[in-house]
Residue frames as qw, qx, qy, qz and C-alpha x, y, z in Angstrom:
[[0.416, -0.103, -0.446, -0.786, -4.11, 177.34, 70.77],
 [0.505, -0.012, 0.646, -0.573, -7.29, 176.15, 72.35],
 [0.233, 0.187, 0.931, 0.210, -9.70, 173.51, 71.08],
 [0.323, 0.650, 0.437, -0.531, -12.40, 176.10, 70.51],
 [0.576, 0.635, 0.437, 0.272, -13.53, 177.13, 67.07],
 [0.318, -0.360, 0.158, 0.863, -11.44, 179.81, 65.34],
 [0.345, 0.779, 0.523, -0.013, -13.65, 182.37, 63.63],
 [0.436, 0.535, 0.184, 0.700, -12.84, 185.15, 61.19],
 [0.239, -0.882, -0.133, -0.384, -14.16, 187.70, 63.69],
 [0.776, -0.571, -0.020, 0.268, -11.37, 186.67, 66.11],
 [0.683, -0.021, 0.211, 0.699, -8.65, 188.17, 63.89],
 [0.052, -0.805, -0.113, 0.580, -7.63, 191.78, 63.33],
 [0.177, 0.671, -0.467, -0.548, -5.80, 191.62, 59.98],
 [0.865, 0.244, 0.436, -0.035, -6.08, 189.43, 56.88],
 [0.036, -0.589, 0.612, 0.527, -3.48, 188.65, 54.24],
 [0.871, 0.374, 0.056, -0.313, -4.74, 187.08, 51.00],
 [0.313, -0.440, 0.797, 0.271, -2.69, 184.16, 49.70],
 [0.775, 0.373, -0.257, -0.440, -3.07, 182.34, 46.41],
 [0.801, -0.230, 0.550, 0.056, -2.43, 178.63, 46.67],
 [0.274, 0.626, -0.602, -0.414, -0.13, 177.23, 44.02],
 [0.877, 0.187, -0.363, -0.254, -0.20, 173.97, 42.08],
 [0.596, 0.288, -0.678, 0.320, 2.92, 172.68, 43.80],
 [0.333, -0.396, 0.506, -0.690, 1.42, 173.32, 47.28],
 [0.905, -0.075, -0.011, -0.419, -0.69, 170.18, 46.82],
 [0.286, -0.445, 0.848, -0.002, 0.79, 166.89, 47.95],
 [0.175, 0.063, -0.919, -0.347, 0.11, 163.38, 46.61],
 [0.057, 0.409, 0.857, -0.310, -3.12, 163.27, 48.64],
 [0.104, 0.604, 0.558, 0.560, -4.52, 166.23, 46.69],
 [0.282, -0.925, -0.250, -0.048, -4.45, 168.86, 49.42],
 [0.156, 0.842, -0.355, 0.375, -2.00, 171.50, 50.62],
 [0.737, 0.011, -0.568, 0.365, 0.78, 169.79, 52.53],
 [0.542, -0.762, -0.319, 0.153, 0.96, 170.56, 56.25],
 [0.581, -0.312, 0.012, 0.752, 4.41, 172.19, 56.11],
 [0.230, 0.453, 0.374, 0.776, 3.16, 174.73, 53.55],
 [0.319, -0.847, -0.407, -0.121, 0.93, 176.33, 56.20],
 [0.574, -0.586, -0.044, 0.571, 4.07, 177.57, 57.96],
 [0.372, 0.107, 0.364, 0.847, 5.10, 179.31, 54.76],
 [0.107, -0.718, -0.499, -0.474, 1.67, 180.95, 54.60],
 [0.503, -0.792, -0.274, 0.213, 2.07, 182.14, 58.20],
 [0.562, -0.335, 0.139, 0.743, 5.58, 183.47, 57.58],
 [0.238, 0.351, 0.452, 0.785, 4.47, 185.32, 54.44],
 [0.238, -0.805, -0.466, -0.281, 1.46, 186.88, 56.17],
 [0.546, -0.729, -0.148, 0.384, 3.47, 188.09, 59.17],
 [0.512, -0.234, 0.244, 0.789, 6.40, 189.42, 57.17],
 [0.147, 0.554, 0.487, 0.659, 4.15, 191.19, 54.66],
 [0.345, -0.868, -0.346, -0.089, 2.47, 192.94, 57.60],
 [0.602, -0.595, 0.004, 0.532, 5.79, 193.82, 59.27],
 [0.439, 0.053, 0.367, 0.818, 7.19, 195.26, 56.03],
 [0.026, 0.569, 0.502, 0.650, 4.08, 197.10, 54.83],
 [0.411, -0.819, -0.307, -0.257, 2.69, 198.31, 58.17],
 [0.694, -0.667, -0.028, 0.271, 5.63, 198.16, 60.58],
 [0.240, 0.926, -0.292, -0.026, 8.33, 199.43, 58.22],
 [0.787, -0.375, 0.442, 0.210, 10.62, 196.41, 58.68],
 [0.408, 0.757, -0.454, -0.234, 13.61, 196.63, 56.32],
 [0.971, -0.109, 0.212, -0.011, 14.42, 193.00, 55.61],
 [0.787, 0.496, -0.088, 0.356, 17.48, 193.81, 53.49],
 [0.415, 0.484, -0.294, 0.712, 19.35, 196.55, 55.34],
 [0.502, -0.743, -0.042, -0.441, 17.59, 197.08, 58.68],
 [0.020, 0.550, -0.708, 0.442, 19.48, 196.79, 61.95],
 [0.527, -0.112, 0.683, -0.493, 16.84, 194.42, 63.39],
 [0.493, 0.081, -0.744, -0.444, 15.63, 191.04, 62.14],
 [0.744, -0.249, 0.296, -0.544, 13.06, 188.62, 63.53],
 [0.209, 0.254, -0.943, -0.047, 14.01, 185.00, 64.23],
 [0.807, -0.249, -0.253, -0.472, 11.31, 182.36, 64.57],
 [0.024, -0.428, 0.821, -0.379, 11.99, 180.47, 67.82],
 [0.308, 0.152, 0.881, -0.325, 8.77, 178.47, 68.19],
 [0.462, 0.129, -0.350, -0.805, 5.83, 177.44, 66.00],
 [0.286, 0.149, 0.932, -0.167, 2.83, 175.14, 65.88],
 [0.431, 0.080, -0.356, -0.825, -0.29, 174.49, 63.81],
 [0.432, 0.191, 0.826, -0.309, -3.56, 172.63, 64.28],
 [0.172, 0.056, -0.665, -0.725, -5.51, 171.45, 61.23],
 [0.466, 0.239, 0.584, -0.619, -9.30, 171.32, 61.02],
 [0.720, 0.570, 0.353, -0.179, -10.19, 171.10, 57.30],
 [0.653, 0.007, 0.453, 0.607, -8.25, 170.65, 54.07],
 [0.309, 0.819, -0.066, -0.478, -7.41, 173.29, 51.52],
 [0.710, 0.083, 0.558, 0.422, -6.15, 172.61, 48.00],
 [0.019, -0.302, 0.405, 0.863, -5.08, 174.42, 44.86],
 [0.289, 0.418, 0.079, 0.858, -6.77, 176.50, 43.46],
 [0.353, -0.767, -0.513, 0.154, -8.37, 177.65, 46.73],
 [0.118, 0.661, -0.126, 0.730, -8.12, 181.34, 47.52],
 [0.630, -0.493, -0.521, 0.298, -7.25, 181.74, 51.17],
 [0.055, -0.825, 0.145, -0.544, -6.74, 184.48, 53.71],
 [0.600, -0.076, -0.609, 0.514, -4.47, 184.31, 56.72],
 [0.391, -0.859, -0.180, -0.276, -5.97, 185.89, 59.82],
 [0.559, 0.226, -0.431, 0.671, -3.37, 187.55, 62.03],
 [0.428, -0.849, -0.055, -0.306, -3.41, 188.80, 65.59],
 [0.306, 0.472, -0.643, 0.520, -0.89, 189.22, 68.40],
 [0.736, -0.478, -0.474, -0.070, -1.38, 187.15, 71.54],
 [0.641, -0.653, -0.067, 0.397, 1.65, 188.36, 73.52],
 [0.431, 0.792, -0.094, 0.422, 3.95, 191.33, 73.04],
 [0.736, -0.524, -0.110, 0.414, 7.14, 191.44, 75.07],
 [0.195, -0.830, 0.229, 0.469, 10.24, 193.61, 75.03],
 [0.001, -0.514, 0.699, 0.497, 12.05, 191.68, 72.29],
 [0.080, 0.078, 0.969, 0.220, 9.52, 188.99, 71.35],
 [0.558, 0.133, 0.017, -0.819, 6.03, 188.65, 69.95],
 [0.322, 0.121, 0.939, 0.003, 3.66, 185.70, 69.72],
 [0.403, 0.142, -0.376, -0.822, 1.52, 185.75, 66.59],
 [0.497, 0.223, 0.798, -0.257, -1.73, 183.83, 66.40],
 [0.245, 0.306, -0.542, -0.743, -2.79, 182.93, 62.88],
 [0.622, 0.261, 0.692, -0.256, -5.60, 181.13, 61.11],
 [0.041, -0.091, 0.725, 0.682, -6.19, 179.94, 57.56],
 [0.493, 0.470, 0.491, -0.544, -9.59, 180.76, 56.08],
 [0.369, 0.362, 0.682, 0.517, -10.98, 179.89, 52.67],
 [0.037, -0.057, -0.125, -0.990, -12.05, 183.17, 51.08],
 [0.495, -0.279, -0.288, -0.771, -15.53, 184.09, 52.28],
 [0.717, -0.320, -0.618, -0.030, -15.71, 181.43, 55.01],
 [0.382, -0.786, 0.156, -0.460, -16.03, 182.21, 58.71],
 [0.867, -0.444, 0.226, -0.008, -14.48, 179.06, 60.22],
 [0.005, -0.752, 0.636, 0.173, -10.74, 178.44, 60.06],
 [0.911, 0.252, -0.318, -0.079, -9.28, 175.45, 58.24],
 [0.767, -0.015, -0.385, 0.514, -6.17, 175.65, 60.45],
 [0.259, -0.940, 0.053, -0.216, -4.87, 177.74, 63.33],
 [0.818, 0.061, -0.264, 0.507, -1.33, 178.23, 64.48],
 [0.294, -0.950, 0.062, 0.078, 1.10, 180.39, 66.32],
 [0.796, 0.202, -0.167, 0.545, 4.70, 181.38, 66.14],
 [0.424, -0.849, -0.043, 0.313, 7.09, 183.47, 68.14],
 [0.552, 0.667, -0.113, 0.487, 9.55, 185.99, 66.73],
 [0.553, -0.667, -0.054, 0.496, 12.48, 187.24, 68.78],
 [0.397, 0.900, -0.027, 0.177, 13.88, 190.46, 67.36],
 [0.775, -0.373, 0.122, 0.496, 17.66, 190.56, 67.28],
 [0.010, 0.832, -0.319, -0.454, 20.42, 192.88, 66.19],
 [0.836, 0.528, -0.111, -0.099, 21.41, 191.86, 62.64],
 [0.364, 0.695, -0.580, 0.220, 25.14, 192.00, 63.41],
 [0.138, -0.432, 0.781, -0.429, 25.33, 190.38, 66.86],
 [0.562, -0.198, -0.749, -0.289, 22.24, 188.12, 66.74],
 [0.165, -0.156, -0.711, 0.666, 21.50, 189.31, 70.29],
 [0.063, -0.723, -0.685, -0.058, 17.93, 190.15, 71.35],
 [0.119, 0.063, -0.053, 0.989, 16.98, 193.85, 71.18],
 [0.280, 0.468, 0.515, -0.662, 13.90, 195.84, 72.06],
 [0.412, 0.564, 0.656, 0.285, 11.29, 195.85, 69.33],
 [0.191, 0.042, 0.141, 0.970, 11.70, 199.15, 67.41],
 [0.248, 0.331, 0.390, -0.823, 8.92, 201.73, 67.89],
 [0.485, 0.262, -0.383, -0.741, 7.43, 201.41, 64.38],
 [0.456, 0.001, -0.877, -0.149, 7.17, 197.64, 64.65],
 [0.060, -0.193, -0.788, 0.582, 5.88, 197.85, 68.24],
 [0.386, 0.272, 0.138, -0.871, 3.09, 200.19, 67.14],
 [0.569, 0.172, -0.585, -0.551, 2.09, 197.90, 64.25],
 [0.397, -0.050, -0.908, 0.121, 2.13, 194.84, 66.54],
 [0.092, 0.181, 0.605, -0.770, 0.22, 196.66, 69.31],
 [0.491, 0.167, -0.163, -0.839, -2.55, 197.35, 66.80],
 [0.666, 0.049, -0.666, -0.331, -3.07, 193.58, 66.50],
 [0.075, 0.161, -0.836, 0.519, -2.87, 192.77, 70.22],
 [0.554, -0.430, -0.580, -0.415, -5.88, 190.86, 71.57],
 [0.650, -0.581, -0.472, 0.128, -7.31, 191.21, 75.05]]
């Protein structure tokens, strides 16, 4: 991620998330580790709903192999947020997602992160080519 501002217009897809009471930490804001859960939920919802990923019985699963997040402003329950999603890199068996957390209706991100999925065969845990349906869904989010 760069140090530049992350704007809503930079992202191709948005997943609404409702913060929960237990997301807040003792400092009264959403704890930093919870952002990774938001990212994971946004990506997997997209992969299931748009890409047709079968998380229960499909031959292919995605393993997170790298992740990071930068924080710019706090969020707290009961904030309504949206996770902006785009694809920065799309390889044969891997994809790098770029994500941002926006308060509903706001243009500037409160946080921005990335993570990398490697798609593997469910049985062998060996990398495989991204299936066509998932590749199409991910290509639709590819930037640049």
